[in-house]
Phi, psi and omega in degrees: 000163185231145169237150184219150180170189181264129181290118184244348179205136174242111183278159178291142177298148179236136178233161179186183181241122179245188181294335180260016180105197184285142178230158177217136177215155178221135181260146177227148181235129174245158176236127182291141182260072187223181183302321178239085185300140174231152175263141178226122179261128177233157183241150173243125184255134180065214181240030184282337182240130180286118179246009186294334183262005181286126181233142178301144179076004174274145175277135180221158172242127186242123174274126188228160166249140176254138174205134178251143179225146179271136180213118181055040177081003179240152179258130178241137181252132179251130176252103188256121181278138173237356173199140177233127183240133177298146177087164181244143176290143188291327184236136178267143178231166186292143173252119178243140172243140184240134178186179180263134179291122182242347179205140175235114183273162181292142177298151178231153178209164181178191179234127181278180180300329182278003177087358181274141177282144176227156171213145182207163176217140181255146178227152179236128173244157176240125181292149182254078182220183184301319178241086186300144176236148173264136179229122178262128179228158182244150172242123182261138179065212183237033184281343184237137177289115183271356186295334181277353180270083180245147180306130179091348181281141171274132182222156173246121187244123174272125192235163174226139179262132181220122179246142179226148182263129178279174182293340178274004178092347179282154179257141181234130186250135175238151175251117183250133180268138173242356174200139177228131179234144180284138178084187178267111186250127174272112184256149174270130182302139176240121183304140176057035183278333189227038172056041173100002176266134183230143176286146178287158176300317172263116186293346180267107183293349180266004182298332181257019185298324181296320181275338183227068183296146180241125179283143179293141178288142179261152181304327181282359174269347184289142181287154179291158180284142180213113182243018188289347179269008176086358180262152184274022176214000000 
C-alpha cells in the first residue's frame, strides 16, 4: 500500500542493539495535501531504502508495510517503508486491509484536552497471506457497526493512518477504521476517499519482499507509552 504527502520532518537516526544484533532506523513525517490533512510517520530500517535525496517540503509517495505488535499489554503499529518515490500520485484511492479477527480489546473512554468526551475500541486482525501480519485498528464512537467483528470472522476494513507526536518528541501511529465489511470485499477505488492514502497497484505488499526484505521489529525498538495528550494511544 502507499501513502503520499509533503515531507515535513526528518528525524534523527536511532541505533541500538537487539536480539538479532545491531539495528538502525530513521523516522520521517509527511502531511497529506488534502481537505483534511493528516500526518503520517513512517520508518526506514537499515540502508535498504535510499533517503539521500529526501528534502523537506517535497512531495513523495511511500510504499509501506503495516504491522502491529503487542508489547506490555499495548498494541503498537509500525509503518515500514520499502520504497520512496518523488512526487505525489494525483488521485487517492481507498486502502482496505483484509483479515481474520483474532482479538477484541476492551472499550476505552475519556475526556480530551478540549473537554470533549471520546470513546473507542481496538480490534486486531491477522492477514491471510504467505507471511501473515497482525494489524490493530481502532473504531471511534459509534459510527461503525461492530456486531460483525467477531472472533474468527473474515472482514474487510477501510483504514486511515494517523500519527501524532508525544511530549517526548516520539511519534505514535494509529490505524483508524472508517468502514468495516463482513468477508473479503473487492472494492472499486474512489478518488480522495481516505485523505491521501492510496492502495498499491499490487495489493500484496509482500510481492516485493524478495527484492526489498524487511527486518522484524524488536521489542526494544518500540517507542515508550505517552498518554499526556488525553488520547489512549
